[in-house]
C-alpha positions as CSV (number, residue, x, y, z in Angstrom):
1,M,112.6,58.7,42.0
2,R,112.6,58.7,45.7
3,R,110.7,61.5,47.6
4,A,112.2,62.9,50.8
5,G,109.9,62.9,53.9
6,F,109.9,63.4,57.6
7,T,111.1,60.7,59.9
8,L,109.1,59.7,63.0
9,L,111.6,61.4,65.3
10,E,111.3,64.7,63.4
11,V,107.5,64.6,63.7
12,V,107.7,63.8,67.4
13,V,110.1,66.7,68.0
14,A,107.9,69.1,66.0
15,L,104.8,68.0,68.0
16,V,106.7,68.6,71.3
17,I,107.8,72.1,70.2
18,L,104.2,72.9,69.1
19,S,102.7,71.6,72.3
20,M,105.1,73.7,74.4
21,S,104.4,76.8,72.4
22,L,100.6,76.2,72.7
23,F,101.0,75.7,76.5
24,V,102.9,78.9,76.9
25,L,100.4,80.8,74.7
26,V,97.4,79.4,76.6
27,N,99.0,80.1,80.0
28,T,99.8,83.6,79.0
29,Q,96.3,84.2,77.8
30,A,94.8,82.7,81.0
31,S,97.0,84.9,83.1
32,S,95.9,87.9,81.1
33,V,92.3,87.0,81.6
34,F,92.7,86.6,85.4
35,M,94.6,89.9,85.7
36,T,91.9,91.6,83.7
37,M,89.2,90.1,85.9
38,D,91.1,91.1,89.1
39,A,91.6,94.6,87.8
40,Q,87.8,94.9,87.1
41,K,87.0,93.7,90.6
42,T,89.4,96.2,92.1
43,L,87.9,99.0,90.0
44,T,84.4,98.0,91.0
45,A,85.3,97.7,94.7
46,T,87.0,101.2,94.5
47,W,83.8,102.7,93.1
48,L,81.7,100.9,95.8
49,A,84.1,102.1,98.5
50,Q,83.7,105.7,97.3
51,Q,79.9,105.3,97.5
52,K,80.2,104.0,101.1
53,M,82.7,106.7,102.1
54,T,80.2,109.3,100.9
55,E,77.5,107.6,102.9
56,A,79.7,107.6,106.0
57,L,80.6,111.3,105.6
58,L,77.0,112.2,105.2
59,R,76.1,110.3,108.3
60,V,78.7,112.3,110.3
61,E,77.3,115.6,108.8
62,A,73.7,114.6,109.6
63,D,74.1,113.0,113.0
64,G,77.1,114.9,114.3
65,V,80.3,113.5,115.9
66,Q,79.4,110.7,118.3
67,V,81.1,109.8,121.6
68,S,81.1,106.1,120.8
69,D,82.8,104.6,117.7
70,I,80.5,103.6,114.9
71,D,80.9,100.2,113.2
72,E,78.7,99.1,110.4
73,D,78.9,96.3,107.8
74,G,76.7,94.6,105.2
75,D,76.4,93.6,101.6
76,F,75.1,95.2,98.4
77,E,72.0,93.0,98.0
78,D,69.7,96.1,98.0
79,F,72.1,98.5,96.5
80,G,70.4,100.8,94.0
81,G,67.0,99.5,95.0
82,D,66.1,102.1,97.6
83,G,66.7,105.3,95.7
84,D,70.5,105.5,96.0
85,F,70.6,107.2,92.7
86,G,67.4,109.1,92.9
87,E,65.5,106.1,91.4
88,N,65.5,102.4,91.7
89,V,68.2,100.8,89.7
90,D,68.4,97.0,89.3
91,F,72.1,95.9,89.0
92,G,71.0,92.2,88.5
93,G,73.2,90.8,91.3
94,E,76.4,92.3,89.9
95,F,77.6,93.1,93.4
96,D,76.6,89.9,95.2
97,D,80.2,89.0,95.8
98,Y,81.0,92.3,97.5
99,H,80.7,93.2,101.1
100,W,81.4,96.4,103.0
101,A,82.3,97.6,106.5
102,Y,83.0,101.1,107.7
103,T,84.1,102.6,111.0
104,I,83.9,106.1,112.4
105,R,86.2,106.4,115.4
106,A,88.0,108.8,117.5
107,V,91.7,109.2,116.7
108,D,94.2,108.4,119.5
109,V,96.7,111.2,119.0
110,S,99.9,109.8,120.6
111,L,102.6,112.5,121.0
112,G,105.0,110.2,122.8
113,D,107.7,112.1,124.8
114,V,106.9,115.8,125.3
115,S,110.3,116.5,126.8
116,G,111.4,118.3,123.7
117,N,112.4,121.9,123.7
118,A,109.5,124.3,124.0
119,D,111.4,127.0,122.2
120,A,110.4,125.6,118.8
121,L,106.7,125.8,119.7
122,Q,107.2,129.3,121.1
123,S,108.9,130.5,117.9
124,A,106.0,129.1,115.8
125,G,103.5,130.9,118.0
126,L,102.2,127.7,119.5
127,G,104.1,127.5,122.8
128,P,104.4,129.7,125.9
129,S,105.6,133.3,125.5
130,A,109.0,134.4,126.5
131,D,107.6,135.9,129.7
132,Q,105.9,132.6,130.6
133,Q,109.2,130.8,129.9
134,S,111.1,133.2,132.2
135,Q,108.5,132.7,134.9
136,A,109.0,129.0,134.6
137,G,112.8,129.3,134.9
138,E,115.6,129.5,132.4
139,Q,114.8,129.1,128.7
140,G,115.0,125.5,127.4
141,K,112.4,124.1,129.8
142,D,110.6,121.2,128.2
143,L,106.8,120.8,127.9
144,G,106.8,118.5,130.8
145,D,108.3,121.1,133.1
146,L,105.5,123.5,132.0
147,G,102.9,121.0,133.1
148,V,102.0,119.8,129.6
149,Q,101.5,116.0,129.3
150,P,100.8,113.8,126.2
151,D,97.5,112.7,127.6
152,M,96.3,116.3,128.0
153,I,97.0,117.1,124.4
154,S,95.5,113.9,123.1
155,D,92.3,114.4,125.2
156,M,92.1,118.0,123.9
157,L,92.3,116.9,120.2
158,K,90.0,113.9,120.4
159,P,86.7,115.8,120.1
160,Y,88.0,117.6,116.9
161,I,89.1,114.6,114.8
162,R,87.4,111.5,113.6
163,E,88.8,108.8,111.3
164,V,86.5,107.3,108.7
165,R,87.7,103.9,107.3
166,V,85.8,102.0,104.6
167,L,86.6,98.4,103.6
168,I,85.2,96.6,100.5
169,W,86.1,93.0,99.9
170,W,85.1,90.1,97.7
171,G,85.4,86.5,98.5
172,E,86.4,85.6,102.1
173,E,86.2,88.3,104.8
174,P,89.7,89.5,105.8
175,A,90.8,88.7,109.3
176,D,91.4,91.6,111.7
177,G,94.9,92.9,111.6
178,E,95.8,91.0,108.4
179,D,96.4,92.4,105.0
180,C,94.0,91.2,102.3
181,E,94.5,90.9,98.6
182,D,90.9,90.8,97.5
183,C,89.9,94.1,99.1
184,V,90.0,97.9,98.8
185,E,90.3,100.2,101.7
186,L,89.8,104.0,101.9
187,V,90.7,106.2,104.9
188,T,90.0,109.8,105.5
189,H,89.7,112.1,108.5
190,V,86.9,114.5,109.4
191,A,87.5,117.8,111.3
192,N,85.0,118.8,113.9
193,P,85.5,122.6,114.2
194,S,83.0,123.0,117.1
195,G,84.5,120.3,119.2
196,E,80.9,119.3,120.2
197,V,80.4,115.5,120.7
198,I,77.0,114.0,120.7
199,A,76.0,111.0,122.9
200,G,74.5,108.7,120.3
201,A,72.6,105.6,120.8
202,G,74.2,103.3,123.3
203,S,76.6,106.1,124.5
204,D,77.0,107.2,128.0
205,P,75.8,110.9,128.3
206,A,78.2,111.4,131.1
207,A,81.1,110.8,128.7
208,T,80.4,114.1,127.1
209,E,80.8,116.1,130.3
210,G,83.8,118.4,130.2
211,Q,84.1,118.2,126.4
């Protein structure tokens, strides 16, 4: 009695199909692992960025708003070792791949063309009164006709607003002006109600005159 079996061709085809299936499976698992690792790095970088953002905001609160921009950068080699959490914490080099930089700078408020109708500002209680408008001439005069220039408004607002930008990256440092994939960036703005600006280290005290 003859027993049926697989031919060599059938065995080869089965092995090819099995190999392709294993390749797809391994590739999918590898992609999943890389995505998980990348998500973990992003989560860690976000947490570190929040820590540095808090540090920058506390610096503004403690030192006041400075005339000159502040640019700081570094790594996390000593993070947790100087009482960052109330006591020394050893992270065992977990953050060695991460670097940080933050800037605290004046915001250049660009209003562009101020030749728009001043009536909208007047109706919102922000522009000249009707009497002032009538003194300047017929209604519909633009802000430029009233002597208001973009630079004037920008200079008036600069002492009151500061932008705080924190960047955390791992791997290569991102080039200026280029988007980076391996980084996390946080941006916020700080209001300075008093409008007082301090001449910090390296600032020109004369720059604060008239502010």
